[in-house]
N, C-alpha and C positions, 0 to 999 in steps of 0.2 A: 393232636386233634388234628384230622387230616383237614388239607388246605381243600376249600371250596372251588372247582369252576365250572363258569356258566360256559356252555358250547350253544354257541348260534351258529345255525348251519340249516338249510334248508333239505337238501339229500339227506334222506333217511340212511343211507348205507355210510356215506362219511362221517355222518354224526353218532351213528352207532361205534363205528369204528375208533373215532377219536375217545368217545367214553370208554372204551372197552380198555384201550392203551393206557389211558389216563388211571382208571382205576385198577390197574395192574401194578401201575408205579404209587399206588397208596393216594390216589387223588379222590374227592367225593366228587361228583360230576352232577350236573343238572342241565336238561335238555329243553331247546327253544329253536322250533322249526321257520319262526319267522319273524320281520320286525315288532310287529306288536307282543307277541309272547316273551321276546327278548328284553323289550322295555318295562314289562310286565316283573320277570324275573330280575332282572338287576337291579330293581327299587325295592322288589319283597325280600330278596335273599341276601343282598349285600354279599357279594362272591368274592372270593380272595384274588381272581384272575378271570378274564375273559376271552374266550377264542370267538372270532366274531369273522363271520363269512362276507365279503366284499359284497355281494349280490341277494338279497332275501326278498323272499314275499312280500308287498306291504310297504316298502322302503328300502333305501340302500344302507349297507353297513357304515358308510363314511358318516350318514346322517344320524344313525344311531350310536355313531360315536362323538359326533359332536353335541349330541343330547347327554351323554355321560358326562362328557367334560364341563359342561355347563350346570349340572347340579350337583349342588357343593358338597352332598352326602356321599354321593359314588364317584366324583371325579379322580379321586385318586386310585380308583381302581386299576391296574396295569392290564393293557388290552393288547393281546397280539391278534394281529388281522389273518386271513387265511383266504386265498384268492387264487384264481387261475389267470388272473392278470399278472403279467411279468414285466410291463415296461417300465422303465426307471420314472418316468413321471407319476406314474399310478402310485409306484411307492412312497414316492417324494411326499405327495397328496397325504399319503396314509398317516406318515409320520408327522406332517406340518398338523396335521389335525389332531395327534395327542397319541397315535399306537405306539407302544414300546417297542414292539417287532412286527415283522411282516414274514411271512413264509408262504411261499410260491406251490401251488400244486402242479403235478403230484409230489410228495414228499413221503419219507419214510417215517415209520413210527419212532426210530432212534432220533431222527433230525429233531421232529415234534418235541419229544420228551427233553432233548439238551435244551432247547430254546426256552420251553417253559421253566425249564429246572434254572436256565442262567435269569430270567426274567424274575424268577421269585427270590433268588440269591441276591439280586439288586434291591429290591424291595425290604430285605432284612435287615435288622439294625444294625449298624457299623458296631466291630469291636474296639475302637476308639472313642473311648466317652467321654474326651475332654472338650468342654466347652471353648468354643474358637471364635475369636472377634477380631475384626480388621475394619477400621475406621466406621465403627458402627454399625457393620452387618454382623451379628450373632447367630450361630450355628450351633444346635445342643444336639449332637447324635443321639442322647438317650430318648430324649421326647421328641425327636423331630421334628422341633421347632426352630424355625428362621425369623429373625426380625431385623429390621432396619430402623435404628435409633428407636427401640422398643415397639416399633409398629409391626404387629405380625406379615409375613409372606405366604401366598401358595404357592406350592411347588409340587410338581409330581417326582416320584422316587426316581427315575432315573438324573434328572436335574439336581436331585437334592444330592445324591452319590457323587457325580461329577464337581460339584461345588466344595462337598465335603475334601474329596478327593485336591481340590485345586488349593482349597485353605489350607491342606495340610503340606502341599507341594511348592509353595510358593516361590518366584522367582525364578523356575525352571520351564524351560521350554521342551513341551512334550507333541510329540508326532502325532497323527491322526490314529496310526498303529497302536502306539503307546496307551494313548488314551482310550482305544478299544479295549485292548489286553487290560487294562488296571479298572477299567468300569464295566465293560459287559464279561470279561474274562476271556480265557484262551482256546475253551472248549465249545465253540459256537461261532458260526459264521455271520457278522454283521459287516455290511457295505461302508466304506471310510465317510460315504456321503452322511450317514447316520450321525455321525460325532456333529456335523456342520448345521444339524436339525437342531439338536438338541444344545448347542453352544447358543442358537439365538434364542431358543426357549430360554435356556436360563438368563440370556442377557435381558431377554422382556421382564422376567420375573424379578432382578434386581436393580432395574434400571431408576429407583428412586433415586434421589441426589448423586447419580450419576455412577451408582455403584456398578453398572454394566461396564463403565471403560475399566473395572480392575481385571477385567478378562482379556486379553489383547490378543490380537492376531498377528505373528510373526510370520511376514509372508516369505512362502518357500519351506517354512519349518514346523508350523503348526499353531500353538496356543500355550500361551502363560498366565497366571493369574498373579499380579505384582500390583504393588503400590506406587511403583514408581512409574508415571508416566512420560 
């Protein structure tokens, strides 16, 4: 079954181009030209992925993203922001609100497809099916459930994959580049700072009983997951 992508973009020519490129790649597309229709379609259609413009009639893309992340039924849908803004502060703001990736206009169709495919790969079930448990933190790769002392946690797809990678590679230090290659893949450009943003989100998700301290910053080198404090 084709993956469904909701394209929320006010410029009709760009929206039509995006839908054409995606449909050529086998995706099913839904078009939304403004903030209100974006809210309507994301709640009614429950797409597999959202392409979201930063500036929209009726409201900002950032506010729409905040709405998505606060709604339990749709919060785990991955979101790729599309915008003419190229300032680093804007990119960080989008990522910190909950975006899974960020693409700046103008971009090529090949870059767009590569980024979307990379995000879709990140949300696919892992091939390593063994349940892992560390100090009461339990991850089930088949059901995509994470618990601490049997209490369920909410976590985005990128943070899930990052935690699974850390838990299966304990006591090893990974640089940001190594984490990018292993979690995002080598075929798409993602900035180093993106790793820091997702590390913060992951730590926040597992802070119960100080499990966030399992993810340690190694100054000048990167990050490691270890039970040795």
